[in-house]
N, CA, C and O of each residue as an XYZ file, in Angstrom:
216
protein
N     301.675     65.670    143.976
C     302.941     65.959    144.627
C     302.840     65.515    146.087
O     301.875     65.845    146.777
N     303.816     64.784    146.539
C     303.776     64.277    147.909
C     304.447     65.264    148.863
O     305.303     66.057    148.473
N     304.038     65.187    150.089
C     304.602     66.078    151.104
C     305.940     65.524    151.575
O     306.210     64.334    151.412
N     306.773     66.370    152.153
C     308.062     65.882    152.655
C     307.906     64.804    153.727
O     308.730     63.893    153.813
N     306.861     64.901    154.537
C     306.638     63.894    155.571
C     306.302     62.540    154.955
O     306.787     61.506    155.415
N     305.482     62.547    153.926
C     305.124     61.300    153.249
C     306.343     60.706    152.551
O     306.539     59.491    152.561
N     307.155     61.562    151.948
C     308.371     61.087    151.290
C     309.329     60.470    152.306
O     309.917     59.419    152.048
N     309.486     61.123    153.462
C     310.378     60.618    154.499
C     309.872     59.298    155.049
O     310.660     58.382    155.283
N     308.575     59.189    155.258
C     307.996     57.944    155.766
C     308.187     56.816    154.763
O     308.517     55.696    155.150
N     307.986     57.093    153.501
C     308.172     56.071    152.475
C     309.633     55.640    152.401
O     309.928     54.456    152.241
N     310.540     56.598    152.519
C     311.967     56.261    152.484
C     312.348     55.409    153.691
O     313.089     54.435    153.561
N     311.833     55.783    154.876
C     312.139     55.013    156.080
C     311.573     53.601    155.984
O     312.234     52.644    156.387
N     310.369     53.460    155.462
C     309.779     52.129    155.301
C     310.598     51.275    154.340
O     310.717     50.064    154.532
N     311.158     51.894    153.316
C     311.965     51.152    152.353
C     313.332     50.781    152.916
O     313.918     49.783    152.495
N     313.850     51.564    153.858
C     315.190     51.341    154.405
C     315.166     51.104    155.914
O     316.089     51.502    156.624
N     314.126     50.465    156.393
C     313.942     50.285    157.833
C     315.088     49.484    158.448
O     315.584     49.846    159.516
N     315.510     48.423    157.807
C     316.566     47.568    158.359
C     317.885     48.327    158.477
O     318.574     48.209    159.490
N     318.243     49.098    157.464
C     319.481     49.863    157.502
C     319.434     50.952    158.569
O     320.438     51.209    159.234
N     318.283     51.590    158.739
C     318.141     52.635    159.763
C     318.288     52.055    161.160
O     318.952     52.647    162.011
N     317.679     50.912    161.403
C     317.787     50.272    162.715
C     319.216     49.825    162.962
O     319.722     49.966    164.076
N     319.875     49.290    161.947
C     321.268     48.871    162.087
C     322.175     50.064    162.380
O     323.068     49.962    163.220
N     321.963     51.181    161.710
C     322.766     52.381    161.956
C     322.522     52.918    163.358
O     323.463     53.340    164.029
N     321.279     52.907    163.807
C     320.958     53.359    165.158
C     321.588     52.446    166.202
O     322.119     52.926    167.204
N     321.536     51.150    165.980
C     322.142     50.190    166.904
C     323.656     50.368    166.953
O     324.247     50.323    168.032
N     324.280     50.566    165.816
C     325.723     50.794    165.772
C     326.095     52.071    166.512
O     327.090     52.098    167.236
N     325.317     53.119    166.343
C     325.563     54.377    167.046
C     325.436     54.202    168.551
O     326.272     54.703    169.303
N     324.404     53.497    169.002
C     324.199     53.299    170.433
C     325.301     52.451    171.059
O     325.757     52.754    172.161
N     325.732     51.400    170.378
C     326.798     50.543    170.905
C     328.114     51.306    170.967
O     328.835     51.203    171.960
N     328.438     52.062    169.936
C     329.695     52.809    169.948
C     329.674     53.911    170.999
O     330.693     54.168    171.639
N     328.538     54.563    171.188
C     328.427     55.589    172.222
C     328.555     54.984    173.612
O     329.224     55.551    174.476
N     327.924     53.845    173.834
C     327.998     53.185    175.139
C     329.416     52.705    175.430
O     329.877     52.820    176.566
N     330.116     52.173    174.437
C     331.478     51.699    174.674
C     332.426     52.866    174.921
O     333.335     52.755    175.744
N     332.232     53.974    174.229
C     333.054     55.150    174.483
C     332.819     55.676    175.887
O     333.770     56.017    176.590
N     331.564     55.744    176.302
C     331.235     56.245    177.641
C     331.799     55.336    178.726
O     332.325     55.820    179.727
N     331.695     54.037    178.540
C     332.231     53.098    179.529
C     333.747     53.219    179.616
O     334.301     53.222    180.715
N     334.416     53.316    178.496
C     335.865     53.484    178.499
C     336.286     54.786    179.142
O     337.279     54.829    179.869
N     335.554     55.832    178.889
C     335.862     57.132    179.490
C     335.697     57.083    181.004
O     336.537     57.602    181.739
N     334.625     56.463    181.468
C     334.380     56.396    182.905
C     335.410     55.526    183.615
O     335.884     55.889    184.692
N     335.765     54.385    183.031
C     336.752     53.511    183.663
C     338.137     54.138    183.645
O     338.883     53.995    184.614
N     338.497     54.820    182.583
C     339.821     55.443    182.499
C     339.918     56.639    183.435
O     340.994     56.924    183.961
N     338.837     57.326    183.645
C     338.845     58.481    184.534
C     339.066     58.053    185.980
O     339.720     58.757    186.749
N     338.523     56.903    186.344
C     338.652     56.418    187.713
C     339.999     55.759    187.987
O     340.383     55.618    189.149
N     340.707     55.364    186.975
C     341.989     54.685    187.157
C     343.080     55.733    187.363
O     343.575     56.322    186.402
N     343.444     55.958    188.606
C     344.493     56.924    188.920
C     345.837     56.205    188.892
O     346.199     55.513    189.843
N     346.552     56.369    187.825
C     347.839     55.708    187.676
C     348.945     56.693    188.014
O     348.846     57.888    187.737
N     350.000     56.164    188.618
C     351.153     57.014    188.888
C     351.923     57.202    187.592
O     352.051     56.264    186.806
N     352.432     58.392    187.363
C     353.159     58.635    186.113
C     354.492     57.887    186.091
O     355.085     57.618    187.136
N     354.940     57.565    184.914
C     356.226     56.897    184.731
C     357.320     57.952    184.795
O     357.264     58.964    184.097
N     358.322     57.701    185.644
C     359.434     58.635    185.802
C     360.667     58.008    185.163
O     361.069     56.901    185.522
N     361.253     58.715    184.225
C     362.463     58.239    183.551
C     363.621     59.087    184.046
O     363.631     60.306    183.879
N     364.596     58.427    184.658
C     365.760     59.134    185.188
C     366.967     58.835    184.312
O     367.187     57.702    183.884
N     367.720     59.856    184.067
C     368.917     59.704    183.254
C     370.048     59.221    184.159
O     370.317     59.824    185.198
N     370.702     58.143    183.767
C     371.810     57.626    184.574
C     373.125     57.884    183.842
O     373.220     57.806    182.617
N     374.125     58.193    184.652
C     375.458     58.343    184.103
C     375.781     59.691    183.737
O     376.884     59.953    183.259
C-alpha cells in the first residue's frame, strides 16, 4: 500500500505539464486582475451628469 505522499508525487509526475500550465494560467490571470484594479483605482473620472431638458 502506498502512502498519500507517494501517490501525490506519482500523480504530479504524470501530470506535470498540466499542473504547470494551470499554475501559469492562475498567475497570469491574477496579475492582470491586479494591474487592472490598480490602474482603475488611480483613474479619477468625473461622473457623467444627465440633465433633463424641457
